[in-house]
Each structure stands twice: as C-alpha cells, then as structure tokens.
N, CA, C and O atoms as a GROMACS GRO file, in nm:
protein
  464
    1MET      N    1   5.985 -35.795 -24.978
    1MET     CA    2   5.970 -35.837 -24.840
    1MET      C    3   5.987 -35.718 -24.745
    1MET      O    4   5.911 -35.704 -24.650
    2LEU      N    5   6.086 -35.634 -24.771
    2LEU     CA    6   6.112 -35.519 -24.687
    2LEU      C    7   5.994 -35.422 -24.691
    2LEU      O    8   5.959 -35.361 -24.590
    3ASP      N    9   5.932 -35.408 -24.808
    3ASP     CA   10   5.817 -35.318 -24.819
    3ASP      C   11   5.700 -35.367 -24.734
    3ASP      O   12   5.623 -35.285 -24.684
    4GLN      N   13   5.684 -35.498 -24.718
    4GLN     CA   14   5.576 -35.551 -24.634
    4GLN      C   15   5.602 -35.521 -24.486
    4GLN      O   16   5.509 -35.489 -24.411
    5TYR      N   17   5.728 -35.530 -24.443
    5TYR     CA   18   5.761 -35.497 -24.304
    5TYR      C   19   5.737 -35.348 -24.278
    5TYR      O   20   5.680 -35.311 -24.175
    6PHE      N   21   5.781 -35.264 -24.372
    6PHE     CA   22   5.759 -35.120 -24.358
    6PHE      C   23   5.610 -35.088 -24.351
    6PHE      O   24   5.566 -35.009 -24.267
    7TYR      N   25   5.533 -35.150 -24.439
    7TYR     CA   26   5.388 -35.130 -24.439
    7TYR      C   27   5.328 -35.174 -24.305
    7TYR      O   28   5.246 -35.102 -24.248
    8PHE      N   29   5.367 -35.287 -24.254
    8PHE     CA   30   5.314 -35.337 -24.127
    8PHE      C   31   5.347 -35.242 -24.013
    8PHE      O   32   5.260 -35.213 -23.930
    9VAL      N   33   5.469 -35.192 -24.007
    9VAL     CA   34   5.509 -35.102 -23.900
    9VAL      C   35   5.429 -34.972 -23.906
    9VAL      O   36   5.379 -34.925 -23.804
   10ILE      N   37   5.417 -34.913 -24.023
   10ILE     CA   38   5.343 -34.787 -24.038
   10ILE      C   39   5.196 -34.808 -24.000
   10ILE      O   40   5.140 -34.724 -23.929
   11ILE      N   41   5.134 -34.913 -24.044
   11ILE     CA   42   4.993 -34.940 -24.013
   11ILE      C   43   4.976 -34.966 -23.863
   11ILE      O   44   4.881 -34.917 -23.803
   12ALA      N   45   5.067 -35.041 -23.803
   12ALA     CA   46   5.056 -35.072 -23.660
   12ALA      C   47   5.076 -34.946 -23.576
   12ALA      O   48   5.003 -34.926 -23.478
   13ILE      N   49   5.172 -34.862 -23.612
   13ILE     CA   50   5.197 -34.740 -23.536
   13ILE      C   51   5.081 -34.642 -23.549
   13ILE      O   52   5.046 -34.574 -23.452
   14SER      N   53   5.022 -34.633 -23.665
   14SER     CA   54   4.916 -34.535 -23.689
   14SER      C   55   4.781 -34.582 -23.635
   14SER      O   56   4.681 -34.514 -23.656
   15THR      N   57   4.776 -34.691 -23.569
   15THR     CA   58   4.656 -34.750 -23.506
   15THR      C   59   4.546 -34.785 -23.606
   15THR      O   60   4.431 -34.808 -23.566
   16VAL      N   61   4.579 -34.790 -23.733
   16VAL     CA   62   4.480 -34.836 -23.831
   16VAL      C   63   4.459 -34.985 -23.812
   16VAL      O   64   4.349 -35.036 -23.832
   17GLY      N   65   4.561 -35.052 -23.774
   17GLY     CA   66   4.552 -35.196 -23.748
   17GLY      C   67   4.604 -35.278 -23.864
   17GLY      O   68   4.605 -35.232 -23.978
   18TYR      N   69   4.648 -35.396 -23.835
   18TYR     CA   70   4.705 -35.482 -23.938
   18TYR      C   71   4.598 -35.548 -24.024
   18TYR      O   72   4.624 -35.582 -24.140
   19GLY      N   73   4.480 -35.566 -23.971
   19GLY     CA   74   4.377 -35.640 -24.043
   19GLY      C   75   4.296 -35.558 -24.141
   19GLY      O   76   4.176 -35.579 -24.152
   20ASN      N   77   4.357 -35.465 -24.210
   20ASN     CA   78   4.278 -35.387 -24.305
   20ASN      C   79   4.254 -35.468 -24.432
   20ASN      O   80   4.334 -35.556 -24.465
   21PRO      N   81   4.145 -35.441 -24.502
   21PRO     CA   82   4.109 -35.524 -24.618
   21PRO      C   83   4.184 -35.490 -24.746
   21PRO      O   84   4.167 -35.558 -24.847
   22TYR      N   85   4.267 -35.388 -24.745
   22TYR     CA   86   4.333 -35.345 -24.867
   22TYR      C   87   4.464 -35.421 -24.884
   22TYR      O   88   4.562 -35.394 -24.815
   23ARG      N   89   4.464 -35.516 -24.974
   23ARG     CA   90   4.582 -35.602 -24.991
   23ARG      C   91   4.660 -35.572 -25.118
   23ARG      O   92   4.771 -35.622 -25.135
   24THR      N   93   4.605 -35.492 -25.207
   24THR     CA   94   4.677 -35.465 -25.332
   24THR      C   95   4.790 -35.366 -25.305
   24THR      O   96   4.787 -35.289 -25.209
   25ASP      N   97   4.890 -35.371 -25.392
   25ASP     CA   98   5.004 -35.282 -25.376
   25ASP      C   99   4.963 -35.136 -25.393
   25ASP      O  100   5.015 -35.049 -25.323
   26LYS      N  101   4.871 -35.109 -25.484
   26LYS     CA  102   4.826 -34.972 -25.508
   26LYS      C  103   4.756 -34.916 -25.383
   26LYS      O  104   4.778 -34.801 -25.346
   27ALA      N  105   4.673 -34.996 -25.318
   27ALA     CA  106   4.604 -34.954 -25.196
   27ALA      C  107   4.703 -34.933 -25.082
   27ALA      O  108   4.691 -34.837 -25.006
   28LYS      N  109   4.800 -35.021 -25.071
   28LYS     CA  110   4.900 -35.008 -24.965
   28LYS      C  111   4.981 -34.880 -24.984
   28LYS      O  112   5.008 -34.809 -24.886
   29ILE      N  113   5.020 -34.851 -25.105
   29ILE     CA  114   5.098 -34.730 -25.132
   29ILE      C  115   5.014 -34.605 -25.101
   29ILE      O  116   5.065 -34.509 -25.044
   30THR      N  117   4.888 -34.608 -25.139
   30THR     CA  118   4.800 -34.494 -25.111
   30THR      C  119   4.787 -34.472 -24.961
   30THR      O  120   4.797 -34.358 -24.914
   31ILE      N  121   4.765 -34.578 -24.887
   31ILE     CA  122   4.753 -34.566 -24.741
   31ILE      C  123   4.883 -34.514 -24.681
   31ILE      O  124   4.880 -34.428 -24.593
   32LEU      N  125   4.997 -34.565 -24.726
   32LEU     CA  126   5.125 -34.519 -24.675
   32LEU      C  127   5.147 -34.370 -24.704
   32LEU      O  128   5.194 -34.296 -24.618
   33VAL      N  129   5.114 -34.327 -24.824
   33VAL     CA  130   5.132 -34.185 -24.860
   33VAL      C  131   5.044 -34.097 -24.771
   33VAL      O  132   5.090 -33.994 -24.722
   34ILE      N  133   4.919 -34.137 -24.751
   34ILE     CA  134   4.828 -34.058 -24.666
   34ILE      C  135   4.880 -34.053 -24.523
   34ILE      O  136   4.880 -33.947 -24.461
   35LEU      N  137   4.923 -34.166 -24.470
   35LEU     CA  138   4.973 -34.169 -24.333
   35LEU      C  139   5.100 -34.086 -24.317
   35LEU      O  140   5.114 -34.013 -24.218
   36ILE      N  141   5.191 -34.096 -24.410
   36ILE     CA  142   5.315 -34.020 -24.402
   36ILE      C  143   5.287 -33.871 -24.413
   36ILE      O  144   5.347 -33.792 -24.341
   37MET      N  145   5.196 -33.832 -24.503
   37MET     CA  146   5.160 -33.690 -24.514
   37MET      C  147   5.097 -33.642 -24.384
   37MET      O  148   5.123 -33.530 -24.339
   38THR      N  149   5.014 -33.725 -24.324
   38THR     CA  150   4.949 -33.688 -24.198
   38THR      C  151   5.052 -33.671 -24.086
   38THR      O  152   5.040 -33.580 -24.004
   39ILE      N  153   5.150 -33.757 -24.084
   39ILE     CA  154   5.253 -33.749 -23.980
   39ILE      C  155   5.330 -33.618 -23.990
   39ILE      O  156   5.374 -33.564 -23.888
   40PHE      N  157   5.348 -33.564 -24.111
   40PHE     CA  158   5.422 -33.440 -24.128
   40PHE      C  159   5.332 -33.317 -24.126
   40PHE      O  160   5.376 -33.211 -24.081
   41ILE      N  161   5.210 -33.327 -24.172
   41ILE     CA  162   5.122 -33.210 -24.182
   41ILE      C  163   5.063 -33.170 -24.048
   41ILE      O  164   5.063 -33.052 -24.014
   42ILE      N  165   5.014 -33.265 -23.971
   42ILE     CA  166   4.947 -33.233 -23.844
   42ILE      C  167   5.041 -33.161 -23.748
   42ILE      O  168   5.000 -33.059 -23.692
   43PRO      N  169   5.163 -33.207 -23.724
   43PRO     CA  170   5.251 -33.131 -23.632
   43PRO      C  171   5.280 -32.989 -23.680
   43PRO      O  172   5.288 -32.897 -23.598
   44SER      N  173   5.296 -32.968 -23.810
   44SER     CA  174   5.324 -32.832 -23.858
   44SER      C  175   5.202 -32.742 -23.838
   44SER      O  176   5.218 -32.625 -23.803
   45LYS      N  177   5.082 -32.794 -23.858
   45LYS     CA  178   4.960 -32.715 -23.836
   45LYS      C  179   4.942 -32.685 -23.688
   45LYS      O  180   4.902 -32.574 -23.652
   46ILE      N  181   4.972 -32.780 -23.601
   46ILE     CA  182   4.962 -32.757 -23.457
   46ILE      C  183   5.065 -32.652 -23.414
   46ILE      O  184   5.036 -32.568 -23.329
   47SER      N  185   5.183 -32.656 -23.474
   47SER     CA  186   5.286 -32.557 -23.443
   47SER      C  187   5.240 -32.418 -23.484
   47SER      O  188   5.260 -32.322 -23.410
   48LYS      N  189   5.181 -32.405 -23.601
   48LYS     CA  190   5.130 -32.275 -23.647
   48LYS      C  191   5.019 -32.225 -23.555
   48LYS      O  192   5.014 -32.106 -23.521
   49LEU      N  193   4.930 -32.315 -23.515
   49LEU     CA  194   4.821 -32.278 -23.424
   49LEU      C  195   4.876 -32.231 -23.290
   49LEU      O  196   4.826 -32.134 -23.233
   50SER      N  197   4.976 -32.299 -23.241
   50SER     CA  198   5.040 -32.260 -23.115
   50SER      C  199   5.103 -32.122 -23.126
   50SER      O  200   5.092 -32.042 -23.033
   51ASP      N  201   5.168 -32.094 -23.238
   51ASP     CA  202   5.228 -31.962 -23.259
   51ASP      C  203   5.121 -31.853 -23.261
   51ASP      O  204   5.141 -31.746 -23.204
   52ILE      N  205   5.009 -31.880 -23.324
   52ILE     CA  206   4.900 -31.782 -23.330
   52ILE      C  207   4.843 -31.759 -23.190
   52ILE      O  208   4.816 -31.645 -23.152
   53MET      N  209   4.826 -31.865 -23.114
   53MET     CA  210   4.772 -31.852 -22.979
   53MET      C  211   4.866 -31.771 -22.890
   53MET      O  212   4.820 -31.693 -22.807
   54GLN      N  213   4.996 -31.789 -22.907
   54GLN     CA  214   5.093 -31.718 -22.825
   54GLN      C  215   5.112 -31.574 -22.869
   54GLN      O  216   5.160 -31.491 -22.792
   55SER      N  217   5.076 -31.542 -22.993
   55SER     CA  218   5.095 -31.405 -23.041
   55SER      C  219   4.992 -31.310 -22.981
   55SER      O  220   5.015 -31.189 -22.977
   56LYS      N  221   4.880 -31.362 -22.935
   56LYS     CA  222   4.780 -31.278 -22.870
   56LYS      C  223   4.823 -31.250 -22.728
   56LYS      O  224   4.896 -31.328 -22.666
   57SER      N  225   4.778 -31.140 -22.676
   57SER     CA  226   4.808 -31.104 -22.539
   57SER      C  227   4.739 -31.202 -22.444
   57SER      O  228   4.625 -31.242 -22.466
   58GLU      N  229   4.810 -31.240 -22.339
   58GLU     CA  230   4.749 -31.331 -22.241
   58GLU      C  231   4.632 -31.264 -22.170
   58GLU      O  232   4.546 -31.332 -22.114
   59TYR      N  233   4.629 -31.131 -22.172
   59TYR     CA  234   4.521 -31.058 -22.106
   59TYR      C  235   4.398 -31.045 -22.194
   59TYR      O  236   4.291 -31.009 -22.145
   60ALA      N  237   4.410 -31.075 -22.322
   60ALA     CA  238   4.297 -31.062 -22.413
   60ALA      C  239   4.191 -31.169 -22.385
   60ALA      O  240   4.076 -31.153 -22.425
   61ARG      N  241   4.229 -31.275 -22.318
   61ARG     CA  242   4.134 -31.383 -22.291
   61ARG      C  243   4.052 -31.360 -22.165
   61ARG      O  244   3.953 -31.430 -22.142
   62PHE      N  245   4.091 -31.263 -22.082
   62PHE     CA  246   4.019 -31.238 -21.958
   62PHE      C  247   3.894 -31.156 -21.988
   62PHE      O  248   3.899 -31.058 -22.062
   63ASN      N  249   3.784 -31.196 -21.930
   63ASN     CA  250   3.660 -31.123 -21.945
   63ASN      C  251   3.607 -31.086 -21.808
   63ASN      O  252   3.616 -31.165 -21.714
   64TYR      N  253   3.551 -30.967 -21.798
   64TYR     CA  254   3.492 -30.924 -21.672
   64TYR      C  255   3.351 -30.980 -21.664
   64TYR      O  256   3.272 -30.964 -21.757
   65LYS      N  257   3.321 -31.044 -21.552
   65LYS     CA  258   3.187 -31.098 -21.530
   65LYS      C  259   3.113 -31.001 -21.439
   65LYS      O  260   3.145 -30.987 -21.321
   66LEU      N  261   3.016 -30.937 -21.495
   66LEU     CA  262   2.940 -30.837 -21.422
   66LEU      C  263   2.854 -30.904 -21.315
   66LEU      O  264   2.780 -30.998 -21.343
   67VAL      N  265   2.864 -30.854 -21.194
   67VAL     CA  266   2.778 -30.896 -21.084
   67VAL      C  267   2.692 -30.775 -21.051
   67VAL      O  268   2.744 -30.671 -21.010
   68GLU      N  269   2.562 -30.788 -21.067
   68GLU     CA  270   2.471 -30.674 -21.055
   68GLU      C  271   2.486 -30.598 -20.924
   68GLU      O  272   2.474 -30.475 -20.921
   69SER      N  273   2.512 -30.668 -20.816
   69SER     CA  274   2.515 -30.603 -20.685
   69SER      C  275   2.653 -30.547 -20.648
   69SER      O  276   2.667 -30.487 -20.542
   70THR      N  277   2.754 -30.566 -20.733
   70THR     CA  278   2.890 -30.521 -20.701
   70THR      C  279   2.922 -30.394 -20.781
   70THR      O  280   2.924 -30.398 -20.904
   71PRO      N  281   2.948 -30.283 -20.712
   71PRO     CA  282   2.986 -30.162 -20.784
   71PRO      C  283   3.127 -30.176 -20.841
   71PRO      O  284   3.212 -30.246 -20.786
   72PHE      N  285   3.151 -30.108 -20.952
   72PHE     CA  286   3.283 -30.116 -21.014
   72PHE      C  287   3.319 -29.982 -21.074
   72PHE      O  288   3.233 -29.896 -21.094
   73ILE      N  289   3.448 -29.966 -21.103
   73ILE     CA  290   3.498 -29.846 -21.167
   73ILE      C  291   3.593 -29.890 -21.277
   73ILE      O  292   3.665 -29.989 -21.262
   74ILE      N  293   3.593 -29.816 -21.386
   74ILE     CA  294   3.682 -29.846 -21.498
   74ILE      C  295   3.784 -29.733 -21.509
   74ILE      O  296   3.747 -29.616 -21.520
   75LEU      N  297   3.911 -29.769 -21.508
   75LEU     CA  298   4.020 -29.671 -21.522
   75LEU      C  299   4.080 -29.686 -21.660
   75LEU      O  300   4.118 -29.796 -21.701
   76LEU      N  301   4.088 -29.574 -21.734
   76LEU     CA  302   4.140 -29.576 -21.870
   76LEU      C  303   4.264 -29.488 -21.879
   76LEU      O  304   4.275 -29.387 -21.809
   77GLY      N  305   4.356 -29.527 -21.964
   77GLY     CA  306   4.471 -29.442 -21.991
   77GLY      C  307   4.601 -29.496 -21.936
   77GLY      O  308   4.606 -29.604 -21.877
   78THR      N  309   4.706 -29.418 -21.956
   78THR     CA  310   4.838 -29.456 -21.908
   78THR      C  311   4.860 -29.394 -21.771
   78THR      O  312   4.847 -29.272 -21.753
   79MET      N  313   4.894 -29.478 -21.674
   79MET     CA  314   4.910 -29.431 -21.536
   79MET      C  315   5.040 -29.484 -21.479
   79MET      O  316   5.084 -29.594 -21.513
   80SER      N  317   5.101 -29.406 -21.394
   80SER     CA  318   5.225 -29.450 -21.330
   80SER      C  319   5.191 -29.538 -21.210
   80SER      O  320   5.076 -29.547 -21.166
   81GLN      N  321   5.293 -29.600 -21.159
   81GLN     CA  322   5.276 -29.689 -21.044
   81GLN      C  323   5.223 -29.612 -20.923
   81GLN      O  324   5.135 -29.662 -20.852
   82ASN      N  325   5.273 -29.493 -20.898
   82ASN     CA  326   5.230 -29.414 -20.782
   82ASN      C  327   5.082 -29.375 -20.792
   82ASN      O  328   5.010 -29.380 -20.693
   83ILE      N  329   5.039 -29.337 -20.911
   83ILE     CA  330   4.899 -29.298 -20.931
   83ILE      C  331   4.807 -29.417 -20.907
   83ILE      O  332   4.706 -29.405 -20.837
   84ILE      N  333   4.841 -29.530 -20.963
   84ILE     CA  334   4.755 -29.649 -20.947
   84ILE      C  335   4.751 -29.694 -20.802
   84ILE      O  336   4.644 -29.722 -20.748
   85GLU      N  337   4.868 -29.702 -20.738
   85GLU     CA  338   4.871 -29.744 -20.597
   85GLU      C  339   4.791 -29.649 -20.509
   85GLU      O  340   4.716 -29.694 -20.422
   86GLY      N  341   4.807 -29.519 -20.530
   86GLY     CA  342   4.734 -29.422 -20.450
   86GLY      C  343   4.584 -29.432 -20.469
   86GLY      O  344   4.507 -29.431 -20.372
   87PHE      N  345   4.542 -29.442 -20.596
   87PHE     CA  346   4.399 -29.450 -20.622
   87PHE      C  347   4.338 -29.577 -20.566
   87PHE      O  348   4.235 -29.572 -20.499
   88LEU      N  349   4.402 -29.692 -20.594
   88LEU     CA  350   4.345 -29.819 -20.549
   88LEU      C  351   4.346 -29.833 -20.398
   88LEU      O  352   4.253 -29.890 -20.341
   89SER      N  353   4.450 -29.781 -20.330
   89SER     CA  354   4.449 -29.790 -20.184
   89SER      C  355   4.336 -29.705 -20.126
   89SER      O  356   4.277 -29.742 -20.025
   90GLU      N  357   4.306 -29.594 -20.189
   90GLU     CA  358   4.192 -29.511 -20.143
   90GLU      C  359   4.058 -29.576 -20.180
   90GLU      O  360   3.966 -29.578 -20.098
   91PHE      N  361   4.048 -29.629 -20.300
   91PHE     CA  362   3.922 -29.688 -20.347
   91PHE      C  363   3.883 -29.810 -20.263
   91PHE      O  364   3.766 -29.829 -20.232
   92PHE      N  365   3.982 -29.893 -20.228
   92PHE     CA  366   3.954 -30.014 -20.152
   92PHE      C  367   3.976 -29.998 -20.001
   92PHE      O  368   3.978 -30.097 -19.929
   93HIS      N  369   3.992 -29.876 -19.954
   93HIS     CA  370   4.016 -29.853 -19.812
   93HIS      C  371   3.893 -29.892 -19.730
   93HIS      O  372   3.780 -29.874 -19.774
   94GLU      N  373   3.918 -29.945 -19.611
   94GLU     CA  374   3.807 -29.995 -19.527
   94GLU      C  375   3.717 -29.882 -19.478
   94GLU      O  376   3.605 -29.910 -19.434
   95ASP      N  377   3.762 -29.757 -19.483
   95ASP     CA  378   3.676 -29.645 -19.442
   95ASP      C  379   3.555 -29.628 -19.535
   95ASP      O  380   3.455 -29.567 -19.497
   96HIS      N  381   3.565 -29.683 -19.656
   96HIS     CA  382   3.456 -29.672 -19.753
   96HIS      C  383   3.358 -29.789 -19.742
   96HIS      O  384   3.272 -29.806 -19.828
   97GLY      N  385   3.370 -29.867 -19.638
   97GLY     CA  386   3.282 -29.981 -19.617
   97GLY      C  387   3.347 -30.110 -19.663
   97GLY      O  388   3.444 -30.110 -19.738
   98LEU      N  389   3.290 -30.219 -19.618
   98LEU     CA  390   3.344 -30.351 -19.651
   98LEU      C  391   3.270 -30.416 -19.767
   98LEU      O  392   3.291 -30.534 -19.796
   99LYS      N  393   3.185 -30.340 -19.832
   99LYS     CA  394   3.110 -30.392 -19.946
   99LYS      C  395   3.207 -30.424 -20.060
   99LYS      O  396   3.299 -30.346 -20.085
  100PRO      N  397   3.190 -30.537 -20.129
  100PRO     CA  398   3.284 -30.572 -20.237
  100PRO      C  399   3.278 -30.470 -20.351
  100PRO      O  400   3.170 -30.419 -20.385
  101LYS      N  401   3.394 -30.440 -20.409
  101LYS     CA  402   3.407 -30.347 -20.521
  101LYS      C  403   3.505 -30.405 -20.622
  101LYS      O  404   3.593 -30.484 -20.587
  102HIS      N  405   3.488 -30.365 -20.745
  102HIS     CA  406   3.580 -30.408 -20.851
  102HIS      C  407   3.640 -30.285 -20.917
  102HIS      O  408   3.574 -30.182 -20.931
  103ALA      N  409   3.766 -30.297 -20.958
  103ALA     CA  410   3.833 -30.193 -21.036
  103ALA      C  411   3.887 -30.258 -21.162
  103ALA      O  412   3.959 -30.357 -21.156
  104ILE      N  413   3.852 -30.201 -21.276
  104ILE     CA  414   3.896 -30.253 -21.406
  104ILE      C  415   3.991 -30.150 -21.466
  104ILE      O  416   3.955 -30.033 -21.480
  105ILE      N  417   4.111 -30.192 -21.501
  105ILE     CA  418   4.211 -30.102 -21.558
  105ILE      C  419   4.232 -30.140 -21.704
  105ILE      O  420   4.268 -30.254 -21.734
  106ILE      N  421   4.211 -30.044 -21.794
  106ILE     CA  422   4.226 -30.070 -21.937
  106ILE      C  423   4.335 -29.979 -21.991
  106ILE      O  424   4.328 -29.857 -21.978
  107GLN      N  425   4.437 -30.041 -22.051
  107GLN     CA  426   4.546 -29.967 -22.114
  107GLN      C  427   4.568 -30.020 -22.254
  107GLN      O  428   4.528 -30.132 -22.285
  108ASP      N  429   4.632 -29.941 -22.337
  108ASP     CA  430   4.658 -29.984 -22.474
  108ASP      C  431   4.794 -30.051 -22.490
  108ASP      O  432   4.841 -30.070 -22.602
  109SER      N  433   4.858 -30.085 -22.381
  109SER     CA  434   4.988 -30.150 -22.386
  109SER      C  435   4.992 -30.267 -22.288
  109SER      O  436   4.903 -30.282 -22.204
  110ILE      N  437   5.095 -30.347 -22.300
  110ILE     CA  438   5.114 -30.462 -22.209
  110ILE      C  439   5.144 -30.408 -22.070
  110ILE      O  440   5.225 -30.316 -22.057
  111PRO      N  441   5.081 -30.462 -21.965
  111PRO     CA  442   5.102 -30.413 -21.829
  111PRO      C  443   5.247 -30.430 -21.784
  111PRO      O  444   5.314 -30.528 -21.817
  112GLU      N  445   5.294 -30.331 -21.709
  112GLU     CA  446   5.426 -30.340 -21.649
  112GLU      C  447   5.423 -30.443 -21.536
  112GLU      O  448   5.316 -30.486 -21.494
  113SER      N  449   5.540 -30.482 -21.487
  113SER     CA  450   5.547 -30.585 -21.384
  113SER      C  451   5.476 -30.544 -21.256
  113SER      O  452   5.422 -30.630 -21.187
  114TYR      N  453   5.476 -30.415 -21.222
  114TYR     CA  454   5.410 -30.372 -21.099
  114TYR      C  455   5.258 -30.385 -21.108
  114TYR      O  456   5.191 -30.392 -21.006
  115MET      N  457   5.204 -30.388 -21.230
  115MET     CA  458   5.059 -30.403 -21.248
  115MET      C  459   5.013 -30.545 -21.217
  115MET      O  460   4.899 -30.566 -21.175
  116LYS      N  461   5.100 -30.640 -21.238
  116LYS     CA  462   5.060 -30.779 -21.214
  116LYS      C  463   5.040 -30.802 -21.067
  116LYS      O  464   5.006 -30.913 -21.026
   0.00000   0.00000   0.00000
C-alpha cells in the first residue's frame, strides 16, 4: 500500500500524470527509477554547465558590431590608467569634431576596475 502512495506522489510531482497505462509492478519500478535518476542527474548537469559558463570571462561574450560609417581605433597592449585616460580624452575631444568614433581596447588580462 505504501509503495502505491509513493508511486502516486512521484508521478503526480513529475507531471507525468496519474492516468498512465503502466499498471504492472515492473513498469512502475522502471518509471520510478527513471524519474528519480532524472531528479538527481539534471540538477548536477545544470550545475556543471553553470560553472563552465562562469569560468569564461564576462568580456569574452562582447562582440564589436562594425558600423561602416563610424571610424574606430584599436588599442593593444598593457596600459596604465594615466595613458588610457590621456589618450581617450584626446581621441574623443570635441575639437576633433562631433562625428561618432569608437575605441576598442584589447588586453590579455582581466580589466582593472578603472577600465570599467
């Protein structure tokens, strides 16, 4: 009797529904084993996927969308805060016109807080 209650609860929770056609004990046990394995396997796989997603740099997902009419410059290498601020303030200064410009900075390390 207890096994029937357990079976009913597992089937109802898993949204398979109570009206399934499998009435034999062997079929019920098979369904229970599959459902219980699914309850434990799916969360562990999602956890692993989440860990993989977080291990990548958040900046690796950003892509530059080229706009044909917008000039841009690419800066490569390791630069200090003073160098970047000086260059960008000159590059984007209003004396050079109000035309839109883009600056792309590529470094081989995670950006410091001042870069954000």
